[in-house]
C-alpha positions, 0 to 999 in steps of 0.5 A: 500500500502506497502513501498516495493510496492512503492519502487518497482514502483520507482525502475522500473521507474529508469534510470541509465543514468539519475541517473548518471547525477543527481548525478553530478547535485546535487553535491554528491561528497566528501565534496559537499552539496549532498555528498553520496546521491543516485539516481534512475534516475527518472524525476520529472513529473514521481515522481509526477504522481507516488505520486498521485497513493499512497494516500492509503499508511499509514503515517507510510509508507510515513515516511519510504519512506522519510527516504530512502537513495534514493533521488527520494524516499524522493522527492516522499514522500514529494509529497505525504505529500503535497497532504495530506496537501492540501487535508486534514482536520486540523488534517491531516495538523497537522500530515503532519507538525509534520512528516515534522519537525520530519524527517526534516533531510531527506529534505536534498537537494535544490529540496526537500526543494524548492518543499515542504517548502512553501507548508507545513511549510509556509502554516502551520505557516501562521496564527500563531507563526513563531519563528521556521522560525527565529530559523531555519534561523540561524541554522547550517544546510544549509537545515533548513536555506533554508527551512526557506527562501523558506517557506516565498514564501507562504507569498510572493505570498499573498503580505506579505513581512515582514518575507523574508525582515527580513530574507534577512537582517540576511543572508547577511553574510551567507557563502553558495551560495545555500542560496544566491540563495534562498534569491535572488530568494525570493527577485525577487518574492517580486518584482513580487508582489511589485517592490517598496518594492524590490527596497527599500530593494536593495537600502539599502543593495545591496552594501553589498549583496553577488554577487549571491544574487544580481544577482538573485534578479535583474534578471528581471530588464532591462539591464541598471538597472541591470548594475547600481546595479552590478556596484554600480551606484544606 
């Protein structure tokens, strides 16, 4: 299966109205985080279904698709990589991980990160050295920082919290709202696994947390507890 064949399917699935909405939703205007990104207008379930039909494509084709200027092309490529990682042997997993790192600059919006970081980066580093994550969490690139945080979701779901708690402390002074949301979301996921761990972290840091981070972290708390945190009464 060639790049042209895959992109022809993607072009056919596009919708101009959805594309216009997506361009606004993903902040593609001058100075915004998605500046210059282009959209075909394809819903995620359609992309997932299309990705399942492309298992025969060579890895070089997936790499080219990941480098596309079209947002949905890149997301489709990531879905293809996730399938290969989940189904592959150790050599295939290593190839997927290496390609992800090689072309990480194209994983450049929050949905691209959130769909893939834990399933490829988090999974691949599970039993090994995680220095890469702690290097990226202080990188100038917003997207590398977000990849590092979302990668920890793989560990959180398995009851391991050390990585995200350490990163959350480092990111209390991050100036990007998308990072505040990511950290708050991961802290909320910690709470789903072990509420006492989340509360202990919040009780130490909530007064210094960005407001958005705190709101995301306490989203599942009862109304009184949420108000107590937001109004500094804990």
